[in-house]
C-alpha positions as CSV (number, residue, x, y, z in Angstrom):
1,M,-18.4,85.3,-64.4
2,S,-17.4,81.6,-64.2
3,F,-14.3,79.4,-64.2
4,G,-13.8,76.2,-66.1
5,Q,-15.4,72.9,-65.2
6,G,-15.2,72.2,-61.6
7,G,-14.4,75.8,-60.6
8,P,-16.5,78.0,-58.2
9,S,-19.5,79.8,-59.5
10,W,-20.5,83.3,-58.4
11,G,-23.9,84.1,-57.1
12,P,-26.5,86.4,-58.6
13,G,-26.1,90.1,-58.4
14,G,-22.6,90.1,-60.0
15,N,-21.0,91.4,-56.9
16,Q,-18.2,89.0,-57.2
17,T,-19.3,87.2,-53.9
18,P,-18.8,83.3,-53.9
19,D,-21.9,81.1,-53.6
20,W,-20.8,79.5,-50.4
21,A,-23.7,77.0,-50.2
22,A,-22.9,75.6,-53.7
23,L,-19.2,75.3,-52.8
24,A,-20.1,73.4,-49.6
25,E,-22.4,71.0,-51.4
26,A,-19.8,70.3,-54.1
27,S,-17.1,69.6,-51.4
28,A,-19.5,67.2,-49.6
29,A,-20.2,65.4,-52.8
30,R,-16.5,64.9,-53.6
31,S,-15.9,63.5,-50.0
32,R,-18.8,61.0,-50.5
33,R,-17.4,59.8,-53.7
34,K,-13.9,59.3,-52.3
35,K,-15.3,57.4,-49.3
36,W,-17.3,55.0,-51.4
37,L,-14.3,54.4,-53.6
38,L,-12.2,53.5,-50.6
39,I,-14.9,51.2,-49.2
40,G,-15.4,49.5,-52.6
41,G,-11.6,49.0,-53.0
42,G,-11.3,47.5,-49.6
43,A,-14.1,45.1,-50.2
44,L,-12.5,44.0,-53.5
45,A,-9.2,43.5,-51.8
46,T,-10.7,41.4,-49.0
47,A,-12.6,39.2,-51.5
48,A,-9.4,38.7,-53.5
49,V,-7.5,37.6,-50.3
50,A,-10.3,35.2,-49.4
51,A,-10.2,33.7,-52.8
52,I,-6.5,33.2,-52.6
53,V,-6.7,31.5,-49.2
54,A,-9.6,29.3,-50.3
55,T,-7.5,28.2,-53.4
56,A,-4.5,27.4,-51.2
57,V,-6.7,25.3,-48.8
58,I,-8.3,23.4,-51.7
59,S,-4.9,22.8,-53.3
60,T,-3.4,21.6,-50.0
61,N,-6.3,19.1,-49.3
62,D,-6.1,17.7,-52.9
63,K,-4.6,14.2,-52.2
64,G,-4.2,13.4,-55.9
65,G,-2.3,16.7,-56.6
66,S,-3.8,20.0,-57.7
67,T,-4.7,20.5,-61.4
68,G,-4.6,24.3,-61.0
69,S,-1.7,26.6,-61.6
70,D,-0.3,26.3,-58.0
71,T,1.8,23.1,-58.7
72,N,4.2,23.9,-55.8
73,A,1.7,23.9,-53.0
74,S,2.6,21.5,-50.1
75,Q,0.3,18.5,-49.6
76,L,-0.5,16.9,-46.2
77,P,-0.6,13.0,-46.2
78,G,-4.0,11.4,-46.1
79,P,-4.8,8.6,-43.6
80,A,-3.7,5.9,-46.2
81,D,-0.4,7.6,-46.5
82,L,0.5,7.7,-42.8
83,P,3.0,5.1,-41.7
84,S,1.7,2.1,-39.8
85,D,3.2,1.0,-36.5
86,S,2.1,-2.6,-37.0
87,A,5.6,-3.6,-37.9
88,A,7.1,-2.3,-34.7
89,P,8.5,-5.1,-32.4
90,E,6.3,-5.9,-29.4
91,P,7.7,-7.3,-26.1
92,S,7.4,-11.0,-25.7
93,F,7.2,-12.9,-22.5
94,S,8.0,-16.6,-22.0
95,T,5.0,-18.7,-20.9
96,V,7.4,-21.3,-19.4
97,A,7.7,-20.8,-15.6
98,P,11.3,-20.8,-14.4
99,P,12.3,-23.9,-12.4
100,P,12.1,-23.7,-8.6
101,P,15.3,-23.2,-6.8
102,P,17.0,-26.5,-5.6
103,D,15.9,-27.7,-2.2
104,P,19.0,-27.8,0.1
105,K,17.7,-30.9,1.8
106,D,17.8,-32.8,-1.5
107,Y,21.6,-32.4,-1.5
108,V,22.0,-34.0,2.0
109,S,19.5,-36.7,1.6
110,D,21.3,-39.0,-0.9
111,V,24.9,-39.8,-1.4
112,K,24.5,-39.4,-5.2
113,K,24.0,-35.6,-4.7
114,D,25.9,-35.0,-1.5
115,K,29.4,-34.8,-2.9
116,A,31.0,-32.3,-0.5
117,P,33.9,-33.7,1.6
118,I,33.0,-35.1,5.0
119,T,35.5,-34.1,7.6
120,I,35.5,-33.2,11.3
121,D,36.2,-29.6,10.6
122,S,33.3,-29.4,8.1
123,F,30.9,-30.1,11.0
124,Y,32.8,-28.8,14.0
125,P,35.4,-26.2,13.0
126,G,37.5,-24.0,15.3
127,K,38.6,-24.4,18.9
128,K,35.4,-23.2,20.6
129,L,31.6,-22.8,19.9
130,T,29.6,-19.7,20.6
131,M,25.8,-19.9,20.9
132,G,24.3,-16.6,21.9
133,D,26.1,-15.5,25.1
134,R,27.4,-19.1,25.8
135,V,30.9,-20.1,24.8
136,Y,31.9,-23.8,24.9
137,A,35.5,-25.1,24.8
138,K,36.1,-27.7,22.1
139,G,37.6,-30.9,23.5
140,A,38.5,-34.2,21.7
141,T,37.3,-35.1,18.3
142,H,37.1,-38.5,16.6
143,R,36.1,-40.0,13.2
144,T,35.8,-43.7,12.3
145,T,34.1,-46.0,9.9
146,N,33.6,-48.5,12.8
147,C,30.2,-47.1,13.7
148,A,29.5,-49.6,16.5
149,A,32.7,-48.6,18.4
150,T,31.2,-45.1,19.0
151,T,28.2,-46.3,20.9
152,Q,26.9,-47.9,24.1
153,G,24.3,-50.5,24.4
154,A,22.2,-51.5,21.4
155,L,22.8,-48.4,19.3
156,G,25.9,-49.9,17.6
157,S,24.1,-52.8,16.1
158,I,21.2,-50.5,15.0
159,L,23.6,-48.3,13.1
160,M,25.4,-51.2,11.5
161,N,22.2,-52.9,10.4
162,N,21.0,-49.7,8.7
163,G,24.2,-49.3,6.7
164,C,26.1,-46.7,8.7
165,D,29.2,-45.5,6.8
166,Q,31.0,-43.5,9.5
167,V,30.6,-41.6,12.7
168,I,32.1,-38.2,13.6
169,R,32.3,-37.2,17.3
170,A,33.3,-34.0,19.1
171,T,33.1,-33.0,22.8
172,Y,32.4,-29.5,24.2
173,S,32.4,-28.4,27.8
174,R,31.5,-25.4,30.0
175,A,31.3,-24.9,33.8
176,G,31.6,-28.6,34.8
177,V,29.2,-29.9,32.1
178,A,30.4,-31.9,29.1
179,V,28.5,-33.0,26.0
180,T,29.6,-35.3,23.2
181,V,27.8,-35.0,19.9
182,G,28.1,-37.5,17.1
183,V,27.0,-37.6,13.5
184,A,26.3,-41.0,11.8
185,V,26.5,-40.9,8.0
186,F,24.3,-43.1,5.8
187,E,23.7,-43.3,2.0
188,T,20.0,-42.3,2.2
189,E,17.6,-40.4,4.3
190,A,15.5,-43.5,4.9
191,Q,18.4,-45.3,6.6
192,A,19.2,-42.3,8.8
193,K,15.6,-41.9,9.8
194,K,15.2,-45.6,10.6
195,S,18.3,-45.6,12.8
196,A,17.1,-42.6,14.8
197,Q,13.6,-44.0,15.2
198,Q,15.0,-47.4,16.4
199,A,17.7,-45.9,18.6
200,S,18.3,-47.6,21.9
201,G,21.3,-47.2,24.2
202,G,23.3,-44.2,23.1
203,L,26.4,-42.5,21.9
204,A,29.6,-43.2,23.9
205,S,31.1,-40.1,25.5
206,L,34.5,-38.9,24.2
207,S,36.9,-37.7,26.8
208,G,40.4,-36.1,26.4
209,A,41.8,-32.7,25.5
210,G,41.1,-31.4,29.0
211,V,37.8,-33.2,29.5
212,P,37.8,-36.1,32.0
213,T,35.8,-39.3,31.5
214,F,32.1,-38.6,32.0
215,C,28.8,-40.5,31.5
216,R,30.5,-43.9,32.0
217,G,30.2,-46.5,34.7
218,G,26.5,-46.3,35.2
219,S,26.1,-42.5,35.8
220,I,22.8,-41.0,34.6
221,C,23.2,-38.7,31.6
222,R,21.0,-37.0,29.2
223,R,20.7,-38.4,25.6
224,T,19.1,-37.0,22.5
225,T,18.5,-38.5,19.0
226,N,17.5,-36.8,15.7
227,W,18.1,-36.9,11.9
228,Y,18.2,-34.6,8.9
229,G,18.7,-35.9,5.4
230,R,21.1,-38.8,5.4
231,Y,22.6,-37.9,8.8
232,A,21.5,-39.1,12.2
233,Y,22.9,-37.2,15.1
234,F,23.1,-38.0,18.8
235,T,24.2,-36.3,22.0
236,I,25.1,-37.5,25.5
237,G,25.8,-35.0,28.3
238,G,26.4,-34.9,32.0
239,F,28.6,-33.6,34.7
240,T,32.4,-34.1,34.5
241,N,32.5,-35.0,38.2
242,G,30.2,-38.0,37.7
243,K,27.1,-36.6,39.3
244,N,23.8,-37.9,38.0
245,V,21.7,-35.6,35.8
246,S,18.1,-34.8,36.8
247,K,15.4,-32.8,35.0
248,A,16.3,-29.8,37.3
249,D,19.8,-29.6,35.8
250,K,18.9,-27.0,33.1
251,N,22.5,-26.3,32.3
252,V,23.1,-29.8,31.1
253,F,20.0,-29.5,28.9
254,T,21.1,-26.2,27.5
255,V,24.5,-27.5,26.4
256,G,23.0,-30.5,24.8
257,D,20.3,-28.5,23.0
258,D,22.9,-26.0,21.7
259,L,25.1,-28.8,20.3
260,R,22.1,-30.5,18.7
261,N,20.9,-27.2,17.1
262,F,24.4,-26.4,15.9
263,T,24.7,-29.8,14.3
264,F,21.4,-29.4,12.5
265,R,22.6,-26.0,11.1
266,Q,25.8,-27.4,9.9
267,I,24.1,-30.2,8.0
268,R,21.6,-27.7,6.6
269,H,24.4,-25.4,5.6
270,R,26.1,-28.2,3.8
271,G,22.9,-28.7,1.7
272,E,22.6,-24.9,1.0
273,V,26.1,-24.6,-0.3
274,Q,25.7,-27.5,-2.7
275,A,22.2,-26.4,-3.9
276,S,23.5,-22.9,-4.5
277,A,26.4,-24.2,-6.6
278,A,24.0,-26.4,-8.6
279,A,21.7,-23.4,-9.3
280,T,24.7,-21.3,-10.4
281,A,25.9,-24.0,-12.7
282,S,22.5,-24.4,-14.4
283,T,22.2,-20.7,-15.2
284,G,25.8,-20.1,-16.2
């Protein structure tokens, strides 16, 4: 007995017993066919995907535009299409060096530049002078255009011969020692320098305002001379009781050196102020 195509067949003997070996072989054959169909279909699908990807890559890299059916594919710019940064502004630096700052000494070396007012207070302000731990009381002050009247000995004629314009004097005292400092003003540094180098005799002491007469009548006192710019400056110092000064009297030397250094600083500061103002005006 048999069934239709694909049905089970019965073995010999007609005892209605299925031929199990034939059935097993038929089942294995069907499984093999199904497996190969699946493998074949997968391979075809993989090949199709690879072909699509390749087509997309080719279309993307086509600088001139794809001639295929995928006309909407995005295109990456080639090197020639990338923007150039050659037009970007570059920093520029001036090759011209800035001018050097004004020299303060230039502004106290010539009357044409030294325009600040000349007064007693501009050189010796206040009622006392402090230098370190030393405090000096300010005594009498004096200003005159009669330069010779502020001197003793030959210094007066030296100042006048070199074109002295005026002399400012101030006296300071401390512990029985008094020192008069004087600033002689000229038009140029050359005149001030020559006066200081030729100096003979000395500055006349200035008494008053609590300071008795000192360094007069032949007493020995200490004198100094110097210059900076168009200013020559002098000191004369000694004891207010008329005692002669010797090299051992360090306190007299200290007072004179303090006043000399302070005068230099004041003249220097005068130049610094005017130089700073000129620099500010030139950059404004």
